[in-house]
N, C-alpha and C positions, 0 to 999 in steps of 0.2 A: 218494604221484607222482599219484594221482588225484585225491586233494584241491585238489592247484594246479592241475591241470587244469581242474577244478571249478569255482575261481573263474574262473581265465580265459576258461572259455567265459560264463558269469556276465558277468565285468567286460564283453566282449564287444555281449554280449546290449545291456549294458543302455544302452552308447554309443551298439550303433546304433537303437535307438529313440526315445535322443534326438535324432541325429543328422534320421531321420524326422517325430521331431512338431515339429522345428525348421525342415526346409523345410514342411510343410504348414500351416503354426500361418499365419490370419491377420495380413491387419495390423492397426496400430494405429490407421490413420487412412485418412482417403479424401481427395479432393479433389471437392467441392460449385461447382457451375455458381452463378454471380451471377445466375442467371438463377429458379432451386428454392428462392432465397434471397429473394428478392420483394424486393430492396432497393428505398427508396425515393428520391428526386433528395436529393443530399445541399443541407444549409441551411446559409448562413455565421453561426454569432452572434457578438457581441465582445462579451464579458460586460465591466462594471466597475463596482466596487465598491469599497469597503473596508473593511479589517478592524483590530478593536478588541480591540487585549487589555491586558488591564486585572488588573495586576501585583497592584495593592494598594489601600488603600479597605476599603469594608465586601460590598465585594458581587465580588469578581474574576473575572475568565472562564477564568486560568491561574493552575491552583493546584502545587507542586514536588511531585514525586512518587517521587521520589530524588534522590539525589546521594553523589559520593564520597566519599573521606575528604581528598581533596586539593581537595575543588568549592570550599573560601570560600579556600585561597590560588592556587590555579590565575585567570592572567589572562584565561583565556578560559570560564572557569565550569566544564571541564569534567567531564561527568558529572553535571550534574545534568540534570533529566529534571521535564519540566509536561507535566500534562492539560490541556488544553483545551476551551472549550464558547465561541467569539467571535463578536460579532455580524456582519454584511456587515448593511455602508451603501449608502446609495446616493451623498453626502457624506463628508467628513472626519468630522464633525461625528458627535461620538458620538450626541446629543439628534437625526438625521437619522432618514426611514426609514430600518427593519429587509426588506432583502431576504432573512437569510436567516443563517444558521448556518456555525458553521467548525468543527468536534470531529474531537479527534485528541488526540495527543500530536509534541511535538520534546522532542528532546535536545540538548545540547552535544556535540559530534564530535570537535575540535580540539584537542591537548593543546597548544597554540602562541597559532592566532589565534581568534577568531569562526569555531565551521562550525556549521553544525546538522544535525541529520537530523534529518526534518519527514514522520510520515505524521498526513494530513489527510482529513476527510469535506467538504465542502462539501454543503448542504442549502439548495434553491435554495424560495424560498417563488414560488407561483406566482401573481404578482400582476401587474396592466398598469405599465408601466415608461415611459409615453408622457412625454414632453418629460423625461425623467432626461439630467443630467451624462453 
């Protein structure tokens, strides 16, 4: 009987301290004023570049890294995963001035029609593009 009474006291004590620490814990976030963050005035930029994804030839920029057993028989190439390091240029011609790179992966993610999951990082070179189209 004493053991049951001791266990009950222990459980009540642990529960009490749990409630006490929960009530006194600090919040996980805080509000900051915009002034304290010292934001500058926003500028609007219009980016215009062309993305070149080369999948064949001597120097492809997109390489297949994975596929599913049904990729080749699927009308949507479901399960195909490509790794890319593509040029970004000023004009549609691949030989035009390179302004950056697009690096990442894309995968065919729809069973019935073309639908891609894309994760890309765009690396833009700092250069003068005055007069660019």
